[in-house]
C-alpha positions as CSV (number, residue, x, y, z in Angstrom):
1,X,8.3,-24.7,5.3
2,X,5.7,-23.7,2.8
3,X,6.4,-20.9,0.2
4,X,5.1,-17.4,0.5
5,X,3.3,-15.9,-2.3
6,X,3.1,-12.1,-2.6
7,X,-0.2,-11.2,-4.2
8,X,1.1,-7.8,-5.5
9,X,3.1,-6.4,-8.4
10,X,4.3,-3.4,-6.1
11,X,7.9,-2.9,-6.5
12,X,8.1,-1.4,-3.0
13,X,6.5,-4.5,-1.4
14,X,8.8,-6.8,-3.3
15,X,11.8,-4.7,-2.1
16,X,10.7,-4.7,1.4
17,X,10.4,-8.5,1.5
18,X,13.6,-9.0,-0.4
19,X,15.7,-6.7,1.8
20,X,14.3,-8.4,4.9
21,X,15.5,-11.7,3.6
22,X,12.0,-13.2,3.1
23,X,11.8,-15.6,0.2
24,X,8.8,-15.2,-1.9
25,X,7.1,-15.5,-5.3
26,X,5.3,-12.6,-6.7
27,X,1.9,-13.6,-8.2
28,X,-0.4,-10.5,-8.5
29,X,-4.0,-11.0,-7.7
30,X,-6.9,-10.1,-10.0
31,X,-9.2,-8.2,-7.9
32,X,-11.7,-5.5,-8.9
33,X,-10.7,-3.0,-6.3
34,X,-13.2,-0.4,-7.4
35,X,-16.2,-2.9,-7.0
36,X,-15.0,-3.7,-3.5
37,X,-14.8,-0.1,-2.6
38,X,-18.1,0.6,-4.1
39,X,-19.7,-2.0,-1.9
40,X,-18.2,-0.4,1.3
41,X,-20.0,3.0,1.1
42,X,-19.4,4.8,4.5
43,X,-16.6,2.4,5.6
44,X,-13.5,4.1,7.1
45,X,-10.3,4.1,4.8
46,X,-8.5,1.7,7.1
47,X,-11.5,-0.8,6.8
48,X,-11.4,-0.5,3.0
49,X,-7.6,-1.2,2.9
50,X,-8.0,-4.3,5.1
51,X,-10.8,-5.5,2.9
52,X,-8.7,-5.0,-0.3
53,X,-5.8,-6.7,1.4
54,X,-7.9,-9.7,2.4
55,X,-9.5,-10.0,-1.1
56,X,-6.1,-10.1,-2.8
57,X,-4.9,-12.7,-0.4
58,X,-7.9,-14.8,-1.0
59,X,-7.9,-14.4,-4.8
60,X,-4.3,-15.6,-5.0
61,X,-4.8,-18.3,-2.3
62,X,-7.3,-20.0,-4.5
63,X,-4.4,-21.0,-6.8
64,X,-1.6,-21.4,-4.1
65,X,-2.0,-25.1,-3.0
66,X,-1.3,-24.7,0.6
67,X,1.2,-21.8,0.5
68,X,0.9,-18.7,2.5
69,X,-0.4,-15.8,0.5
70,X,0.3,-12.2,1.5
71,X,-2.1,-9.5,0.3
72,X,-1.6,-5.8,0.9
73,X,-3.1,-2.6,0.0
74,X,-2.7,1.1,0.9
75,X,-5.2,4.0,0.8
76,X,-4.8,7.6,1.1
77,X,-7.3,10.1,2.6
78,X,-6.9,13.9,2.9
79,X,-9.4,16.1,4.5
80,X,-12.0,13.3,4.6
81,X,-11.7,12.5,0.8
82,X,-10.3,9.2,-0.4
83,X,-7.7,9.2,-3.2
84,X,-6.8,6.4,-5.7
85,X,-3.7,6.1,-7.9
86,X,-3.8,9.1,-10.4
87,X,-5.0,8.0,-13.8
88,X,-3.1,10.8,-15.6
89,X,-0.4,13.3,-15.1
90,X,-3.0,16.1,-14.9
91,X,-5.0,14.1,-12.2
92,X,-1.7,13.7,-10.4
93,X,-1.1,17.5,-10.4
94,X,-4.8,18.0,-9.2
95,X,-4.1,15.6,-6.2
96,X,-0.8,17.3,-5.3
97,X,-2.6,20.8,-5.3
98,X,-5.4,19.3,-3.0
99,X,-2.8,17.9,-0.7
100,X,-0.8,21.0,-0.4
101,X,-0.7,22.2,3.3
102,X,-2.9,19.3,4.6
103,X,-2.3,16.2,6.5
104,X,-2.4,13.0,4.4
105,X,-3.4,9.8,6.2
106,X,-2.0,6.7,4.6
107,X,-3.6,3.4,5.5
108,X,-1.6,0.3,4.8
109,X,-3.0,-3.1,5.4
110,X,-1.9,-6.8,5.0
111,X,-3.5,-10.2,5.2
112,X,-2.3,-13.8,5.2
113,X,-4.4,-16.4,3.6
114,X,-3.9,-20.2,3.2
115,X,-6.2,-22.8,1.7
116,X,-8.9,-20.5,0.8
117,X,-9.2,-18.4,4.1
118,X,-7.8,-15.4,5.7
119,X,-5.8,-16.4,8.8
120,X,-4.4,-13.0,9.8
121,X,-4.7,-9.4,9.1
122,X,-3.4,-6.1,10.2
123,X,-3.9,-2.4,9.3
124,X,-1.7,0.6,10.3
125,X,-1.8,4.3,9.8
126,X,0.8,6.9,9.1
127,X,0.2,10.7,9.1
128,X,2.1,12.8,6.6
129,X,2.0,16.6,6.8
130,X,2.3,17.9,3.2
131,X,4.1,21.2,3.1
132,X,2.7,24.1,0.9
133,X,3.5,23.1,-2.6
134,X,4.0,25.7,-5.2
135,X,2.8,25.4,-8.8
136,X,6.4,25.4,-10.0
137,X,7.4,22.7,-7.6
138,X,4.6,20.5,-8.6
139,X,5.4,20.9,-12.3
140,X,9.1,20.3,-11.7
141,X,8.3,17.3,-9.4
142,X,6.0,15.6,-12.0
143,X,8.4,16.4,-14.7
144,X,10.9,14.1,-12.9
145,X,8.6,11.6,-11.1
146,X,6.0,10.9,-13.8
147,X,5.1,8.1,-14.8
148,X,7.0,6.4,-11.9
149,X,4.4,7.7,-9.5
150,X,1.4,6.8,-11.6
151,X,1.1,3.5,-9.6
152,X,1.5,5.2,-6.4
153,X,-1.5,6.2,-4.2
154,X,-0.6,9.6,-2.8
155,X,1.5,10.4,-5.9
156,X,4.9,9.8,-4.2
157,X,7.7,7.4,-3.6
158,X,9.0,8.2,-0.2
159,X,12.4,6.6,-1.2
160,X,12.7,9.0,-4.0
161,X,11.8,12.7,-4.6
162,X,8.5,12.1,-2.8
163,X,10.2,12.9,0.5
164,X,10.3,16.5,-0.6
165,X,6.5,16.7,-0.3
166,X,6.4,16.4,3.4
167,X,7.2,18.6,6.5
168,X,6.8,15.7,8.9
169,X,5.8,12.0,9.1
170,X,4.3,10.2,12.1
171,X,4.1,6.4,11.9
172,X,6.2,3.5,10.6
173,X,8.5,3.9,7.5
174,X,7.4,0.5,6.2
175,X,3.6,1.6,6.5
176,X,4.5,4.7,4.4
177,X,6.3,2.4,1.9
178,X,3.0,0.5,1.5
179,X,3.0,-2.6,4.0
180,X,3.1,-2.8,7.7
181,X,6.2,-5.0,7.5
182,X,7.0,-5.7,11.2
183,X,3.6,-7.2,12.0
184,X,3.9,-9.2,8.7
185,X,7.2,-10.6,9.7
186,X,5.8,-11.4,13.2
187,X,2.8,-13.1,11.8
188,X,4.9,-15.3,9.4
189,X,7.2,-16.3,12.2
190,X,4.2,-17.2,14.3
191,X,3.1,-19.5,11.5
192,X,6.3,-21.1,10.9
193,X,6.7,-19.5,7.5
194,X,9.9,-17.7,8.8
195,X,12.7,-18.9,11.2
196,X,11.8,-17.7,14.7
């Protein structure tokens, strides 16, 4: 069996694969995400997440000598507006104030590449209903979760205090964590990269 390269430095994605018993080597891809997004004006968030996952897989596949490379990306949209990771604690607070009382759509995508071409990809969607967040809660939340959530689109870690942001969640737990894991595992098995 060939090795699996995870083209990501996401702790959540590493944990998902590790806990699922999937051996991998983490080798983050160098991709200009903002440039890719800028070239996709008018695209739906799920399409952008898929394009970013594919770009990451391809970027790392160039150096992977026949190994499977897994690229993944997540995007959040709320009320038709797309959000990136917050650049500062103040921006994180702005995001949370905007999210308050609204439905967050979280798009998670994954792609497998080998020998310089994408062989498989998949995008999934979860809908998270954000409860009404008081200014005091936002301040207390960020006092505890910043800077851990600085690398999190949506300003939350669902496995930590982030679960307190939501009234309800529709969709796969793994998608919320940042990668559609069950389809990824099925794709790896279908390609002989995992035992069937």
